[in-house]
C-alpha positions as a Markdown table, in Angstrom:
| # | Residue | x | y | z |
|---|---|---|---|---|
| 1 | Met | 77.9 | 32.5 | 164.3 |
| 2 | Asp | 77.2 | 30.5 | 161.2 |
| 3 | Lys | 80.2 | 31.1 | 158.9 |
| 4 | Pro | 78.9 | 29.0 | 156.0 |
| 5 | Gly | 75.6 | 30.9 | 156.0 |
| 6 | Asn | 77.4 | 34.3 | 156.0 |
| 7 | Leu | 79.6 | 33.1 | 153.1 |
| 8 | Gly | 76.5 | 32.0 | 151.2 |
| 9 | Lys | 74.8 | 35.3 | 151.7 |
| 10 | Leu | 78.0 | 37.1 | 150.5 |
| 11 | Gly | 78.1 | 34.9 | 147.4 |
| 12 | Asp | 74.5 | 35.7 | 146.6 |
| 13 | Leu | 75.1 | 39.4 | 147.1 |
| 14 | Gly | 78.1 | 39.2 | 144.7 |
| 15 | Gly | 76.0 | 37.5 | 142.1 |
| 16 | Lys | 73.3 | 40.1 | 142.3 |
| 17 | Ala | 75.9 | 42.9 | 142.0 |
| 18 | Ser | 77.5 | 41.4 | 138.9 |
| 19 | Ser | 74.1 | 41.0 | 137.2 |
| 20 | Ala | 73.1 | 44.6 | 138.1 |
| 21 | Ile | 76.4 | 45.9 | 136.7 |
| 22 | Gly | 75.8 | 43.9 | 133.5 |
| 23 | Lys | 72.3 | 45.3 | 133.1 |
| 24 | Glu | 73.6 | 48.9 | 133.7 |
| 25 | Ala | 76.2 | 48.4 | 131.0 |
| 26 | Lys | 73.6 | 47.3 | 128.6 |
| 27 | Asn | 71.4 | 50.3 | 129.5 |
| 28 | Val | 74.3 | 52.7 | 128.9 |
| 29 | Val | 75.0 | 51.1 | 125.5 |
| 30 | Lys | 71.4 | 51.5 | 124.5 |
| 31 | Ala | 71.3 | 55.1 | 125.7 |
| 32 | Val | 74.4 | 56.0 | 123.6 |
| 33 | Arg | 73.0 | 54.3 | 120.5 |
| 34 | Ser | 69.8 | 56.3 | 120.9 |
| 35 | Gln | 71.8 | 59.5 | 121.3 |
| 36 | Ile | 73.6 | 59.0 | 118.0 |
| 37 | Ser | 70.3 | 58.0 | 116.2 |
| 38 | Val | 71.0 | 54.3 | 115.7 |
| 39 | Ser | 68.3 | 51.9 | 116.4 |
| 40 | Glu | 68.7 | 48.2 | 117.0 |
| 41 | Thr | 66.9 | 45.8 | 114.6 |
| 42 | Gly | 68.1 | 42.6 | 116.1 |
| 43 | Thr | 67.0 | 40.8 | 119.2 |
| 44 | Glu | 69.1 | 40.4 | 122.3 |
| 45 | Lys | 70.5 | 36.9 | 123.0 |
| 46 | Pro | 70.7 | 35.6 | 126.6 |
| 47 | Asp | 74.5 | 36.0 | 126.6 |
| 48 | Gly | 74.2 | 39.8 | 126.0 |
| 49 | Gln | 75.0 | 40.0 | 122.3 |
| 50 | Thr | 72.6 | 41.2 | 119.7 |
| 51 | Ser | 71.6 | 39.3 | 116.6 |
| 52 | Gly | 71.3 | 41.4 | 113.5 |
| 53 | Gln | 73.0 | 44.7 | 112.7 |
| 54 | Ser | 72.2 | 48.3 | 113.3 |
| 55 | Ala | 70.1 | 49.9 | 110.7 |
| 56 | Asn | 71.9 | 52.5 | 108.6 |
| 57 | Leu | 70.5 | 55.9 | 108.3 |
| 58 | Pro | 69.4 | 57.1 | 104.9 |
| 59 | Gln | 71.7 | 59.3 | 103.0 |
| 60 | Glu | 69.5 | 62.4 | 103.6 |
| 61 | Gln | 69.4 | 61.9 | 107.3 |
| 62 | Asn | 73.2 | 61.6 | 107.4 |
| 63 | Gln | 73.6 | 64.8 | 105.5 |
| 64 | Ala | 71.1 | 66.6 | 107.8 |
| 65 | Phe | 73.0 | 65.3 | 110.8 |
| 66 | Val | 76.3 | 66.5 | 109.5 |
| 67 | Lys | 74.8 | 69.9 | 108.6 |
| 68 | Glu | 73.5 | 70.3 | 112.1 |
| 69 | Met | 76.7 | 69.1 | 113.7 |
| 70 | Tyr | 78.9 | 71.5 | 111.7 |
| 71 | Gly | 76.5 | 74.4 | 111.6 |
| 72 | Ile | 76.0 | 74.4 | 107.8 |
| 73 | Gln | 72.8 | 76.3 | 107.1 |
| 74 | Gly | 70.8 | 76.6 | 104.0 |
| 75 | Asp | 72.1 | 75.5 | 100.6 |
| 76 | Lys | 75.6 | 76.8 | 101.1 |
| 77 | Thr | 77.8 | 75.2 | 98.6 |
| 78 | Val | 81.2 | 73.8 | 99.7 |
| 79 | Pro | 83.9 | 75.3 | 97.5 |
| 80 | Ser | 85.5 | 73.1 | 95.0 |
| 81 | Lys | 89.0 | 71.7 | 95.3 |
| 82 | Glu | 90.3 | 74.2 | 92.8 |
| 83 | Gln | 88.8 | 77.1 | 94.7 |
| 84 | Ala | 90.0 | 75.8 | 98.0 |
| 85 | Glu | 93.5 | 75.3 | 96.7 |
| 86 | Ala | 93.5 | 78.8 | 95.2 |
| 87 | Gln | 92.5 | 80.3 | 98.5 |
| 88 | Asn | 95.1 | 78.2 | 100.3 |
| 89 | Lys | 97.8 | 79.4 | 97.9 |
| 90 | Ala | 96.7 | 83.0 | 98.3 |
| 91 | Ser | 96.7 | 82.8 | 102.0 |
| 92 | Lys | 100.1 | 81.0 | 102.0 |
| 93 | Thr | 101.7 | 83.6 | 99.9 |
| 94 | Glu | 100.3 | 86.4 | 102.1 |
| 95 | Asp | 101.6 | 84.5 | 105.2 |
| 96 | Glu | 105.0 | 84.0 | 103.6 |
| 97 | Gln | 105.2 | 87.7 | 102.7 |
| 98 | Lys | 104.4 | 88.7 | 106.3 |
| 99 | Leu | 106.9 | 86.1 | 107.6 |
| 100 | Gln | 109.6 | 87.5 | 105.3 |
| 101 | Glu | 108.9 | 91.0 | 106.5 |
| 102 | Ile | 109.1 | 89.9 | 110.1 |
| 103 | Arg | 112.3 | 88.1 | 109.5 |
| 104 | Ala | 113.8 | 91.1 | 107.7 |
| 105 | Leu | 112.8 | 93.4 | 110.6 |
| 106 | Ala | 114.2 | 91.0 | 113.2 |
| 107 | Gln | 117.5 | 90.7 | 111.2 |
| 108 | Lys | 117.7 | 94.5 | 110.9 |
| 109 | Leu | 117.1 | 95.0 | 114.6 |
| 110 | His | 119.7 | 92.3 | 115.5 |
| 111 | Lys | 122.2 | 94.0 | 113.2 |
| 112 | Asp | 121.6 | 97.5 | 114.5 |
| 113 | Thr | 121.5 | 96.7 | 118.2 |
| 114 | Tyr | 123.9 | 93.8 | 118.5 |
| 115 | Tyr | 126.1 | 93.0 | 115.5 |
| 116 | Asp | 127.2 | 96.5 | 114.4 |
| 117 | Pro | 128.2 | 97.8 | 117.8 |
| 118 | Leu | 130.0 | 94.6 | 118.5 |
| 119 | Ile | 131.9 | 94.3 | 115.2 |
| 120 | Glu | 132.4 | 97.9 | 114.1 |
| 121 | Lys | 134.7 | 99.8 | 116.3 |
| 122 | Ser | 133.2 | 103.2 | 116.1 |
| 123 | Lys | 134.5 | 106.3 | 117.9 |
| 124 | Pro | 134.6 | 105.6 | 121.6 |
| 125 | Val | 132.0 | 107.4 | 123.5 |
| 126 | Glu | 133.5 | 109.9 | 125.9 |
| 127 | Asp | 132.3 | 109.3 | 129.4 |
| 128 | Glu | 131.3 | 112.2 | 131.5 |
| 129 | Glu | 134.1 | 113.8 | 133.3 |
| 130 | Arg | 134.4 | 113.2 | 137.0 |
| 131 | Pro | 134.1 | 116.3 | 139.2 |
| 132 | Gln | 137.7 | 116.2 | 140.3 |
| 133 | Glu | 138.9 | 116.0 | 136.7 |
| 134 | Arg | 136.7 | 118.8 | 135.7 |
| 135 | Val | 138.0 | 121.1 | 138.5 |
| 136 | Glu | 141.6 | 120.2 | 137.6 |
| 137 | Arg | 141.0 | 121.0 | 133.9 |
| 138 | Gln | 139.3 | 124.3 | 134.7 |
| 139 | Glu | 142.3 | 125.3 | 137.0 |
| 140 | Glu | 144.8 | 124.5 | 134.2 |
| 141 | Glu | 142.7 | 126.5 | 131.7 |
| 142 | Glu | 142.6 | 129.5 | 134.1 |
| 143 | Lys | 146.4 | 129.3 | 134.6 |
| 144 | Lys | 146.9 | 129.3 | 130.8 |
| 145 | Glu | 144.6 | 132.3 | 130.4 |
| 146 | Asp | 146.4 | 134.2 | 133.1 |
| 147 | Trp | 149.7 | 133.5 | 131.6 |
| 148 | Leu | 148.5 | 134.5 | 128.1 |
| 149 | Lys | 147.1 | 137.8 | 129.5 |
| 150 | Lys | 150.5 | 138.6 | 131.2 |
| 151 | Gln | 152.3 | 137.9 | 127.9 |
| 152 | Lys | 150.0 | 140.3 | 126.0 |
| 153 | Glu | 150.5 | 143.0 | 128.7 |
| 154 | Asp | 154.2 | 142.5 | 128.6 |
| 155 | Lys | 154.4 | 142.9 | 124.9 |
| 156 | Lys | 152.4 | 146.2 | 125.0 |
| 157 | Ala | 154.5 | 148.1 | 127.5 |
| 158 | Pro | 158.1 | 149.3 | 126.5 |
| 159 | Val | 161.1 | 147.8 | 128.2 |
| 160 | Ser | 161.9 | 151.0 | 130.2 |
| 161 | Val | 158.5 | 150.9 | 131.8 |
| 162 | His | 159.0 | 147.4 | 132.8 |
| 163 | Arg | 162.4 | 148.2 | 134.4 |
| 164 | Ala | 160.9 | 151.1 | 136.3 |
| 165 | Gln | 158.1 | 149.0 | 137.6 |
| 166 | Arg | 160.5 | 146.3 | 138.8 |
| 167 | Thr | 162.9 | 148.6 | 140.4 |
| 168 | Thr | 160.3 | 150.5 | 142.3 |
| 169 | Glu | 158.6 | 147.3 | 143.4 |
| 170 | Met | 161.9 | 145.9 | 144.5 |
| 171 | Gly | 162.8 | 148.9 | 146.4 |
| 172 | Lys | 159.5 | 149.0 | 148.3 |
| 173 | Thr | 159.8 | 145.4 | 149.4 |
| 174 | Ser | 163.5 | 145.3 | 150.3 |
| 175 | Gly | 163.6 | 148.2 | 152.7 |
């Protein structure tokens, strides 16, 4: 194997690659310039730089380019600064009003759902009775009702009737 020969070929290949990369870079620059409608008026020097400057587009072409780019069609006039400022102020005041309404609503909701229940100690909400408590309460109420009924019955009957009932009942059970 001839190592110096292989190295020489490799050096030549590297030189060709670098010149090809340089040419491609120049082609890309030319393509970009043509896409943005700028033509070169100068000539290219051997070191890759151009002499002369790019020709400026006439004012009308610039305006047409901007109109195409931003989609301005026809002779639509751009609003004056005063009109634009008035529109901005009107939209800002509307936005501020909406923002104030939203803030007021948020504050009201916060107060209703969080602050008031936390700070104000309103009447405690009674929890539902447990079944056992409900049964005990009903039994107590029934006892009270029975006792009241007996008291009413006792008041209606005369004392002699009560004595007779007690003595007959005692006599039946004792003998």
